[in-house]
N, C-alpha and C positions, 0 to 999 in steps of 0.2 A: 504493499499500499504506500504509495508515493505521496505522503502528507508532508506539508511544509509549515514551518513556523518562521515568520519574518521578524528579524530584529530591527526595531525602529527607534528613532529618538533624535533630538537635535544634534548638530555636529559637535564633535569633541565630548561626548559623554561617555565614551569607552566602548562603543559598539563593536568596532573592528578588532580591538584588542581581546574582547570576550569572544568574539567569533573565532579568532586564531586559536585560543585556548580550547575552544569546543571541537574543532574540526582538524587541526593541523594544517589547514589550508593557509596560504600566506597573503590574506588580504592586507593591503598597505594600511599602516597605522601611523598617523602623522599629526602633528600639532597644528592642523589647519582644516577648514571646511572642505567637504567634497572630495576627500582623499579616496573614497570608494565610489566610483562612478558607475561601473556596471555591478549588478548585484552578485555577490559571491555566494556560492551554494556549497554546503558541506553536508556530507552524510555522517550523521552522529550516532554512535553506538550508545544504546540505552543500558546503563549499568543495572544489573539484576543478580542479586546474591543467589537466587533460586537456580539460575543457570550453572553457576559454579558448583552448587550442591548435586545437581543432577549429574554433572561431569564426573564428580568424584565417586558417584555410585555406579555409573554405567561405563566408564572409562572408554569414551568413543574415539574414533580416529580424528574427528574434528568437531569443533563447537562454533556455532554461529549465532551471535546475539542478534536482537532485533534492532532496527534503526528508525530514525526519523531524519527528515532534511531540515537544515537551517539556513536561511537566507539572510545575508548581511545587506541591508538596503541603506543606501547613501542617506545622509542627515537631512531630514526636512527642515524647512524654514518658513518664516511667515510669507504668505502669499503663494505657497506651493500649489494651492487648489486653483490658482489663476496662472499657473506655470512658472512662478518665480523659482530660481535656483534649480532649474531642470525639474521642477515639481510634477509636471504631467507624466514623465517617465517614472519617477519614483513611486507616484501613487499608483500607476499601473502595476509596478513590481509588487506593491502591497496587496492589490486586488487578486493577484495570483497565488497567494498564500492562504492557509486554512485557519491560522491563528496568528495573534501578534505578541511578541515579546517586546514591551516597551521599556527600554533602558532610561533611567533617570539619573542624572549626575547628582550625588549626595555626598560630595567631598569638596573640600577647600584646597586649592593649589594654585598659587600665583603663576606658576610656570606653565600651567595649561590654560589657554585662552578660552573664556566662555564666549559664545556667539553674542551674548546680550550683555556682557560686560560684569555679571554677577551671577553667583550660584543661587538659584531659586527653583527647585524641582517642580513645585506646584505650578509656577508660571510656565515652565517648560512643558509640562504635561498638557496645560490648557492650549498652548501653541499648536501642539500636535493634534489634540482633539479637535480644535477649531477648524484646522485645515481638512481634517478627514470629514467632519461633519458638513463643511460647506460642499465638499465634493459629493457626499451622499445626498444632500439636499438638492443639489443640481440634477443628480440621477433620478430622484423620486419625482421632482417637478416636471422633468422631461417625460417621464412615464405617465404622469397625470394629464399632461397636455395631450398626450395621444389618445387618451380615453375620454376626453370631454365630450366629443361628438357622439360616442356611443352611449354615454350616461344619459344623454338626452332621450335616447330611445326608451329607456326604462328597463333595459335588461337587468334582471335582478342580480346576475352574477357579476356584471360589470359594475353596477351600482355598489355592491358589496366590496369589490376590489377597490374602487375609488375611495370608499369610506376608510378602508384599511390604510391606503396611501396617505390619506389626510392625517391619520394619527402619527404616522412616521414624520410627516411634513412638519407637524405641530411640535413635536419633540426636538426635531433637528433645528428648527427656528429658535427654540428656547435653549439651545446650546447643550442638549442631551444626546447621547450616543443612541444609534438605532437599537442596540442590544437592550436598552432600558424599556423599549416599548413593550407593553404587556399584550401579547397576542397568542392565540391558540395555534396548534400545529397546522391547522387547516388554513388560518389566516396568514401564517408565515410563509405559505407557498407563494403568496402574491408578490414578495420581494425576493424570492430564492434566486431567480435568474438575474437580479440586479446586482448581486455580489457586493452588497453594501460593506464599505470599509469598517464602519463603526458597529456592524453587526457581528464581527468576528470576535471569538473569545480572546480575552487579553490577560496577560501575565505581566506585573510591574516588577521590574528588577532594579533595586536601588544599588548603584555602584558606589560603594564606600571606600574610605582610606583605611589603611592597616589597623589604626586605633579603634576603629568602629565596626570591624567586621564580625565581632562577637555579640556586642550589645546594641549596636546601632548608634544613632545620633539624633539630633533634633530634626534634621531633614528627613530621615526615615519616618520619624513619628508624624511629621506633617503629611508625608505621603499616605501613610495608613489612614489618617484621619480623613483625607481629602477623597479616598476611594472607598470608604467604608460601606457605602450604599451601592456599590457596583458589583458585588459579589465576585470580586477578583482577588486572586491571591498576590500577596506582596513578599518578595524574598530579597535578602541581601546578599551581595557578592562583591568581593574586592577584585576587580579585573586585573589590577597590576600584580596582586598577590597570586592570582591564577596563573598569570604569565610567568611568575617566578617559579611556581610549582612545576609548571609544564617543562622548564628547562632542567629540572633534576633528572638524573640518569636512572635511578633505581626506585623500585616501590618503597624499600625501606627508607631512603632518603626523603621521599615525599611524605611518608607517614610521620617521620620525626619532625619535618618542617610543620606539617599541620598540627602536631602536638604542641610545639612550641608556640604557635599561634593561638592555641586553646580551641582548635577546630576538630570536630570528629571526622569529617570528610571534606574533600575538595567541593567548592561552591559550584563547580561546574556539574557535578553529579547531581547535586540538589536541583539545579536548573534544568537539566535534561529530563529528570524524572517529573518536575513540574510541567514542563512542556508536553510531556507524554500524556500527562493527566488532562491537561488543557485542550488537547485534541480528542478527549473522550475515547481513548484507547485502552485495550486490554491486551494481555499476553497469554497465548497457549503455547505449549511445548510438544515437540515430538522427540522420543528418546530411543535411539538404538545404537548398536556397536558401531555403525558407520558414521552416525552423526547424532549429536544432540543439538537441537535448534530451537530458538524462540521465534514465534511468529506473531505479527502485529494484526489485530482485528478491531474493529469499531465495537464499543460496548452494545450488547443486545444482539449480536449476530448469532444466527442459527448454525448448527453443525455443518450443513451443506455449504453455507456461505464461508464459514471458516476453512473448509476443505478447499474452496475455490481460490483461496489466498495462496495455497501451494500451487494448484494448477486449475484451470477452468474444467478440464475433463473430470476432476475429483468432484467438483459440484454437479456437473451435468449427469454423471453416472453413480451419484452417491447411493450407497445401500444402507450402510449404518456406521457409527463411530464407536470405537471402544475407548472409554474414558476412565482415567484414574485421577482422583484428586491428589494434588501436589503433595499435601501433608501426609496422605496414605502411603505414596510412593516413597517419601523420605523415611517415614517411620518403619516401613517394611523392607525397604532396601532394593527392590527390583520388581519388574513387571510380573515375573513368575510368582513371587511371593504375594503380590496383590491379587492375582488371579485365584491363588490357592485359598486366600483368606476371604474371597467373595467381595473384593474391593474394586474389582474391574467391572464397570457397568456398561451395557450395550444400549446405545441411544439412537433414536431415529431423527427424521427431518425436522421435527419441531423442538429438538433440544437446543436450549440457549447456552452457549459456551460460556463458562465462567473463567475469570482470570486465574491463571495458574494450572488449568487442566492440562494433564499429559495425555495426548490423544493419538489414536491410530485409526485411519479411515479405511473402510472397505468400499470399493467402487467397481463399476463395470462399464466400460465404453464400448 
């Protein structure tokens, strides 16, 4: 599943530094705006301790973790919705992503220029929100203009669609994002093909200095208060610290560094898992002597749909799924032991796959 998170923010907030730490890609990181002109795309491995545990039990020839894509999008500026600062191109890059990682500068450093001359993450957030909301408002109003003539005919379906669009228009004009509009699943379909920028789920990442990486600072608290009503997660990360960790040669050196900093794990791991959650994803596993592998699925997928992630033929010819719960597999130590203990379930087409399921599919093409 090629799902993407786009990293956005004003220039010089640490987006490209963070991206480099995430992906090993070499996006240019420099102390001036627009150092990232084309979006950089990195395929990111999702850390999962369960995969390591399965590997220790099965001892396969190879192990393949699941991944997501992270897109480093150049810094937005005021006027982006009107084309300022190459804004149209940048906004188009955001439109192609499934979720947004919004990086906010929450550190003071006179050596790193701020595009507005002072550090104010709330103002930075509002600048980005305003530009995305303006673009969405333009999209909604264009769609409404196309329906006005049809509305006059009294067609109930068209009238309903127009009414829903009006609710989005009202919210956006009030400076609220599309994701705050209360709609049913049926009503949300009316804007699905519009790919509204502010309808995408968002994760706020506060980029902090070394002294704030454990307990945060006043900037982080201000961000948390500002987004309290958005149902969005806020995490802290020290991009420069993550860059230093990435340069260390061994796992032991990295763990020692983290311990000295008072951290349990690297911030990029926290960020990757948060992004995975943001995309509403789950993981199931296949485990055999040839390969132990993690597979990405959307929450709520049925067994045939999950099988289709491996290959479309698996979904088309689906017969049944043999399912072992992860905890049972770990407790009993093998597929054979689970089968002997009655812990291997045989599921049909209606089965909803759960996060952590260890699965084997039977199919016929």
